[in-house]
C-alpha positions as CSV (number, residue, x, y, z in Angstrom):
1,M,96.5,127.9,119.3
2,I,93.1,126.2,119.0
3,H,91.5,127.9,116.1
4,R,95.2,127.0,114.6
5,Y,94.4,123.8,115.3
6,G,90.9,123.5,113.9
7,K,91.9,125.5,111.0
8,L,94.8,122.4,110.1
9,V,92.6,119.5,110.8
10,G,90.0,121.3,108.3
11,G,92.8,122.1,105.9
12,T,94.4,118.7,105.9
13,L,91.1,116.9,105.6
14,L,90.3,119.2,102.7
15,V,93.3,117.4,100.8
16,S,92.5,114.0,101.6
17,G,89.2,114.0,101.3
18,T,89.8,115.6,97.9
19,T,92.7,112.9,97.0
20,I,91.0,109.9,98.7
21,G,88.5,108.7,95.5
22,A,87.3,106.1,93.0
23,G,91.2,105.6,91.8
24,M,92.0,103.3,94.6
25,L,89.9,100.8,93.4
26,A,91.7,100.6,90.3
27,L,95.4,100.1,91.8
28,P,95.3,97.0,92.8
29,V,94.5,95.3,89.3
30,E,96.3,98.3,87.6
31,T,99.9,97.4,90.0
32,G,98.9,94.0,90.8
33,M,100.9,92.5,88.4
34,A,104.4,94.3,89.1
35,G,103.3,92.8,93.0
36,F,103.2,94.6,96.2
37,F,106.7,96.0,97.0
38,P,107.3,97.4,93.4
39,S,103.5,99.2,94.0
40,L,105.0,100.9,97.1
41,A,107.7,102.3,95.7
42,L,105.4,103.5,92.7
43,L,103.1,104.9,95.4
44,F,106.0,106.6,97.2
45,C,107.1,108.1,94.1
46,Y,104.3,109.6,92.8
47,W,103.5,111.0,96.5
48,A,106.9,112.8,96.4
49,Y,106.4,113.8,92.6
50,M,102.6,115.4,93.3
51,A,103.4,117.1,96.5
52,F,105.7,119.0,94.9
53,T,103.8,119.6,92.1
54,A,101.2,120.8,94.7
55,F,103.4,123.1,96.2
56,L,104.6,124.4,92.9
57,V,101.0,125.3,92.5
58,L,100.7,126.7,95.9
59,E,104.1,129.1,95.1
60,A,101.9,130.4,91.8
61,N,98.8,130.7,93.1
62,L,100.9,133.3,95.6
63,W,101.5,135.5,92.7
64,M,98.0,135.6,92.3
65,T,95.2,137.2,94.0
66,P,93.1,135.3,96.3
67,D,90.8,132.8,94.0
68,T,92.9,132.7,91.5
69,N,91.9,129.1,89.5
70,L,94.3,126.9,87.6
71,V,93.4,128.3,84.2
72,S,93.7,131.8,85.0
73,M,97.5,131.0,86.7
74,A,98.3,129.1,83.4
75,R,97.4,132.4,81.2
76,N,99.1,134.8,83.8
77,T,102.3,133.0,83.8
78,L,102.3,131.1,80.2
79,G,100.4,133.0,78.4
80,R,97.2,132.4,75.6
81,W,98.6,129.0,74.5
82,G,99.0,128.0,78.9
83,A,95.2,129.1,79.2
84,I,94.2,126.9,76.3
85,V,96.2,123.3,77.1
86,S,94.9,124.0,80.9
87,W,91.1,124.5,79.8
88,V,91.5,121.8,77.6
89,T,93.2,118.9,79.4
90,Y,90.8,120.4,82.5
91,L,87.7,119.5,80.5
92,F,89.2,115.9,79.1
93,L,90.4,115.3,82.6
94,L,86.7,116.1,84.1
95,Y,84.6,113.7,81.7
96,S,87.7,111.4,81.8
97,L,86.9,110.8,85.3
98,T,83.0,110.8,85.2
99,T,82.9,108.4,82.7
100,A,85.2,106.2,84.5
101,Y,82.6,106.5,87.6
102,I,79.3,106.1,85.7
103,S,80.9,102.7,84.0
104,G,82.5,101.8,87.2
105,S,79.6,102.5,89.2
106,G,77.6,99.9,87.1
107,S,79.2,96.6,87.4
108,I,79.2,97.2,91.1
109,I,75.1,97.9,91.4
110,A,75.0,94.8,89.0
111,G,77.0,93.0,91.3
112,L,75.0,94.4,94.5
113,I,71.7,93.1,92.4
114,H,72.8,89.5,91.7
115,S,74.5,89.2,95.2
116,T,71.0,90.0,96.8
117,T,68.6,88.8,94.2
118,G,70.1,85.6,92.0
119,F,68.9,88.2,88.8
120,S,71.9,89.5,86.9
121,P,71.4,92.8,85.0
122,P,73.4,93.9,82.2
123,E,76.1,95.8,83.8
124,W,75.0,99.3,81.7
125,S,71.7,99.6,83.3
126,G,73.3,99.4,86.9
127,A,74.8,102.9,86.2
128,L,71.5,104.4,85.5
129,P,70.3,104.9,88.6
130,L,73.0,106.4,89.5
131,V,73.1,109.0,86.9
132,A,69.3,109.4,87.5
133,L,69.7,109.8,90.9
134,F,72.7,112.0,91.5
135,S,72.2,114.4,88.6
136,F,69.4,115.8,90.5
137,F,71.5,116.2,93.5
138,V,74.1,117.7,91.1
139,Y,71.2,119.7,89.1
140,K,70.2,121.6,93.0
141,G,73.1,122.9,93.3
142,V,76.1,122.3,95.8
143,Q,74.6,122.4,99.1
144,S,72.3,119.7,97.6
145,V,76.1,117.8,96.6
146,D,77.6,119.0,100.0
147,Y,74.9,117.0,102.2
148,A,74.7,113.9,100.0
149,N,79.1,113.9,99.8
150,R,78.9,113.6,103.9
151,L,76.7,110.9,104.2
152,F,78.4,108.7,101.5
153,M,82.0,109.7,102.8
154,G,80.8,108.5,106.5
155,G,80.0,105.4,104.6
156,L,83.2,105.1,102.5
157,A,84.7,105.4,106.2
158,I,82.8,102.6,108.1
159,T,83.6,100.2,105.0
160,Y,87.0,101.1,105.1
161,V,87.5,100.6,108.5
162,L,85.5,97.2,108.5
163,I,87.5,96.0,105.3
164,I,91.1,96.4,107.4
165,I,89.2,94.7,110.5
166,F,87.9,91.8,108.6
167,L,90.4,91.1,105.4
168,T,93.5,91.0,107.6
169,P,93.1,87.5,108.5
170,H,93.0,86.8,104.8
171,V,96.2,87.8,103.8
172,E,98.9,85.5,102.0
173,K,102.6,85.9,102.4
174,D,103.1,84.3,99.1
175,L,101.3,86.5,97.4
176,L,102.6,89.5,98.8
177,M,105.9,88.1,97.7
178,H,105.9,88.3,93.6
179,S,107.5,90.9,92.0
180,D,108.3,92.4,88.8
181,W,109.2,95.6,88.2
182,R,108.5,95.6,84.2
183,F,104.8,96.1,84.9
184,L,105.1,98.9,86.7
185,S,105.2,100.9,83.1
186,V,101.8,99.6,83.5
187,A,100.6,101.4,86.0
188,V,102.4,104.7,86.3
189,S,99.5,106.9,84.8
190,L,96.8,105.4,86.8
191,V,98.7,106.1,89.9
192,A,98.6,109.3,89.4
193,V,94.9,109.9,89.6
194,S,95.0,108.5,92.8
195,F,97.4,111.3,94.0
196,G,95.5,114.6,91.8
197,F,94.1,117.3,94.6
198,H,95.7,120.4,93.4
199,I,92.5,122.0,91.9
200,I,91.1,122.6,95.7
201,I,94.5,125.0,96.6
202,P,92.9,128.0,95.7
203,T,89.9,127.7,98.0
204,L,92.6,126.4,100.4
205,R,94.2,129.6,100.5
206,R,91.0,131.4,100.7
207,Y,90.1,129.1,104.3
208,L,93.6,129.1,105.8
209,E,93.7,132.8,105.1
210,G,96.9,132.9,103.3
211,D,98.6,131.6,106.4
212,I,101.7,129.7,104.6
213,K,102.7,127.6,107.7
214,L,99.6,125.7,107.7
215,L,99.4,125.8,103.7
216,R,102.3,123.8,103.9
217,R,101.6,121.5,106.7
218,S,98.6,121.0,105.1
219,I,99.3,120.0,101.9
220,F,102.2,118.4,103.3
221,I,99.8,115.9,106.1
222,G,96.5,116.1,103.5
223,S,98.9,114.2,101.0
224,L,100.3,111.7,102.9
225,L,97.2,110.6,104.3
226,P,95.8,108.8,101.1
227,L,99.5,107.5,100.8
228,I,98.7,105.3,104.0
229,V,95.6,104.7,103.3
230,Y,96.6,103.2,99.7
231,V,99.3,101.2,101.4
232,V,97.0,99.4,103.2
233,W,94.7,99.2,100.6
234,N,97.2,97.5,98.5
235,F,98.5,95.1,101.1
236,L,94.8,94.0,101.7
237,T,94.0,93.2,97.9
238,L,97.1,92.4,96.3
239,G,97.4,90.3,99.6
240,I,94.4,87.9,98.9
241,I,93.4,88.5,94.8
242,P,95.9,85.6,93.1
243,L,97.2,87.0,90.3
244,E,96.4,84.8,87.8
245,G,93.1,82.1,87.0
246,E,89.7,82.9,87.4
247,H,89.1,86.7,89.0
248,G,92.7,87.1,89.1
249,I,94.6,90.6,88.6
250,I,95.4,89.8,84.9
251,Q,91.8,88.7,84.3
252,G,90.6,91.8,86.0
253,F,93.2,93.8,84.3
254,H,91.6,92.9,80.5
255,E,88.0,93.1,81.7
256,G,88.3,96.2,83.3
257,Q,87.9,95.1,87.1
258,N,88.5,97.2,89.8
259,G,89.9,95.6,93.1
260,A,86.5,95.8,95.5
261,N,84.8,93.7,92.8
262,L,87.9,91.1,92.4
263,L,87.7,90.7,96.6
264,A,83.9,90.1,96.5
265,S,84.7,87.4,93.9
266,V,87.5,85.9,95.7
267,L,86.0,85.7,98.4
268,G,82.9,84.4,97.1
269,T,79.2,83.0,98.8
270,S,81.5,81.4,101.8
271,N,82.0,85.2,102.9
272,G,79.1,87.1,101.4
273,N,79.4,89.7,104.0
274,I,82.6,90.6,103.5
275,S,81.7,90.6,100.0
276,M,78.9,92.8,100.9
277,I,80.8,95.1,102.6
278,A,83.9,95.3,99.8
279,R,80.9,96.0,96.8
280,L,79.9,99.2,99.1
281,F,83.5,100.3,100.2
282,S,83.2,100.2,95.9
283,L,80.3,102.0,95.2
284,F,80.7,104.6,97.9
285,A,84.3,105.2,97.0
286,I,82.8,105.9,93.2
287,I,79.6,108.6,94.8
288,T,82.1,110.5,96.8
289,S,84.3,110.7,93.6
290,F,81.0,111.1,91.4
291,L,79.7,113.9,93.3
292,G,82.7,116.0,93.3
293,V,83.8,115.9,89.8
294,T,80.4,116.7,88.4
295,I,79.7,119.2,90.0
296,S,83.5,120.6,88.9
297,L,82.7,120.2,85.7
298,R,79.2,121.3,85.4
299,D,80.7,125.1,87.0
300,F,83.4,124.8,84.6
301,L,81.4,124.1,81.6
302,A,79.0,127.2,82.9
303,D,81.5,129.2,83.5
304,G,83.6,128.3,80.5
305,I,80.6,128.1,78.1
306,G,79.0,131.3,79.6
307,I,75.3,129.4,80.9
308,K,73.4,130.7,83.8
309,K,72.4,128.6,86.7
310,D,68.8,129.2,86.1
311,E,66.2,126.7,85.7
312,K,66.9,126.2,81.9
313,G,70.2,126.9,81.8
314,R,70.7,124.1,85.0
315,I,68.8,121.3,82.3
316,E,71.2,122.4,79.8
317,L,74.5,121.8,82.1
318,D,73.1,118.5,83.5
319,A,72.8,117.3,80.1
320,L,76.2,118.3,78.5
321,T,77.8,117.1,82.1
322,F,76.5,113.5,82.3
323,I,75.2,112.8,78.1
324,P,78.6,112.4,77.0
325,P,79.8,110.0,79.6
326,V,76.9,108.2,79.3
327,I,77.2,107.6,75.8
328,F,81.4,106.8,76.3
329,M,80.3,103.9,78.3
330,F,79.5,101.9,76.2
331,F,83.1,102.3,74.4
332,G,84.1,98.7,75.6
333,K,84.1,96.2,78.5
334,R,87.4,98.0,79.6
335,V,85.7,101.3,79.9
336,F,86.2,102.0,83.8
337,L,90.5,101.3,83.8
338,T,90.7,102.8,80.2
339,A,89.3,106.2,81.2
340,L,90.8,106.5,84.1
341,E,94.3,105.8,82.4
342,Y,93.5,108.6,80.2
343,A,92.6,110.6,82.6
344,G,95.7,110.4,84.8
345,A,98.4,110.5,81.8
346,F,96.9,113.3,79.9
347,G,94.9,115.0,82.1
348,V,95.9,114.5,85.5
349,V,100.0,114.5,84.4
350,I,99.4,117.5,82.4
351,L,97.2,119.9,84.2
352,L,98.6,119.0,87.9
353,G,102.8,117.7,87.4
354,L,104.2,119.6,84.2
355,L,101.6,122.9,84.2
356,P,102.8,123.8,87.5
357,A,106.5,123.2,86.7
358,L,105.8,125.3,83.3
359,M,104.4,127.8,85.0
360,V,107.0,128.3,87.9
361,W,109.5,128.1,85.6
362,S,107.8,131.3,83.9
363,G,106.7,132.9,86.9
364,R,110.4,132.8,88.7
365,Y,112.9,133.2,85.6
366,C,110.9,134.7,82.8
367,K,108.6,137.2,84.6
368,G,110.1,137.3,87.7
369,F,107.5,137.1,89.6
370,H,108.1,136.7,94.2
371,S,105.7,136.0,96.6
372,T,106.0,134.7,100.4
373,Y,106.8,131.3,99.7
374,K,109.2,130.1,97.2
375,T,109.3,125.6,96.4
376,P,112.8,124.1,97.3
377,G,114.6,123.1,94.9
378,G,116.0,124.9,92.1
379,K,115.6,124.9,88.9
380,L,117.0,121.0,88.6
381,A,113.7,120.1,90.7
382,L,111.7,121.6,88.4
383,I,113.5,120.0,85.3
384,L,113.4,116.6,86.9
385,A,109.5,117.4,87.2
386,M,108.8,118.0,83.7
387,A,111.1,115.1,82.7
388,F,108.7,112.6,84.9
389,S,105.4,114.3,83.2
390,V,107.1,113.4,80.4
391,L,107.8,110.1,80.9
392,V,104.3,109.5,81.8
393,I,103.0,110.9,78.7
394,L,105.1,108.8,76.4
395,L,104.6,105.3,78.8
396,E,101.0,106.0,78.1
397,I,101.3,106.8,74.7
398,A,103.1,103.6,74.1
399,N,100.2,101.5,76.0
400,K,98.0,102.6,74.0
401,F,99.4,101.7,71.0
402,G,100.0,98.2,72.4
403,W,103.6,98.3,72.5
404,I,104.1,97.5,76.5
405,D,101.7,95.0,76.1
406,A,104.0,93.5,73.9
407,W,107.0,93.7,75.4
408,L,105.6,92.6,78.5
409,H,104.1,89.9,76.3
410,I,100.9,90.5,78.3
411,Q,97.4,88.1,76.6
């Protein structure tokens, strides 16, 4: 019994740890124009959608041998085109996220330098120490990344608790009452990034030794914990950061800022310690996500291209992992949010939303696959998941063409 409980706790933390990351930093900026209560509705909607597609991934994975990854699952259920789409979207997702994290870290490190020394370095220079340091950890391999990740996860947990304690008295009820449901169309793609954990499911299956009850509970509870974290985070940030004016939500949206940076700017020098905690929290959130994504990208490139992980190969893999995102970082001041938006709509939603529904439809109703677990909902639930995925993709296309901005009169 104790062993099963320990496994459940471990599996739950594996899911929630994979889910919570730097995507939450952008939530206040992307959802703030809609308001706190509309953002609650969107968060609950996405949690239900992503939890459902995670159970679809579990069902499809149980049709396969243990350790079968998403690309192989797509190949076995959808054929060659499914493998190609999953391979491309997987690579696109990882590069987009790496670009976002490198870009986001630059402004945070530059802000920390300015707050402690008074010197204001260019934001791009702030990202270089992060890339230089953590490319070394990625070069050394997964064990080094694991040790570094544990350290910064501890920092993330501590600063999150401190933020709750220190910021709650600053929350203003009037700011939380703002509501404009139309602006949720701006946030639909980015929120997807904040609930993506599906790639860990094959590992979770091995860790829990295929125990269906433990797998279901770990996925459900492990996905629910990030939802609670995000609701509290949005409550604090949207109750403190004003909608308009300097350091407001609208300005942050246009400049590609993250919620913790805006918090630090709003609180200012009169609350210097809280501002420092907010910046450290955002840095820890980016680093923990950055480490997991970059080691995954390196391993994905090694397997996909066939590069050996000897000394020369690891140098080549480091270059392929970090140089393209560093170049992409210079593509405008809004790179952090833009990269997360692209990752959400064209990475997470396709790879972790649309493809799982298509895989299960093909496996169940075309190939006749069966396993010890079947996701409830039948054909109707699969059709709704596909329709929602397509809607998010279309909304993000409309966003990128400026149609949403014109409709909402975002200046």
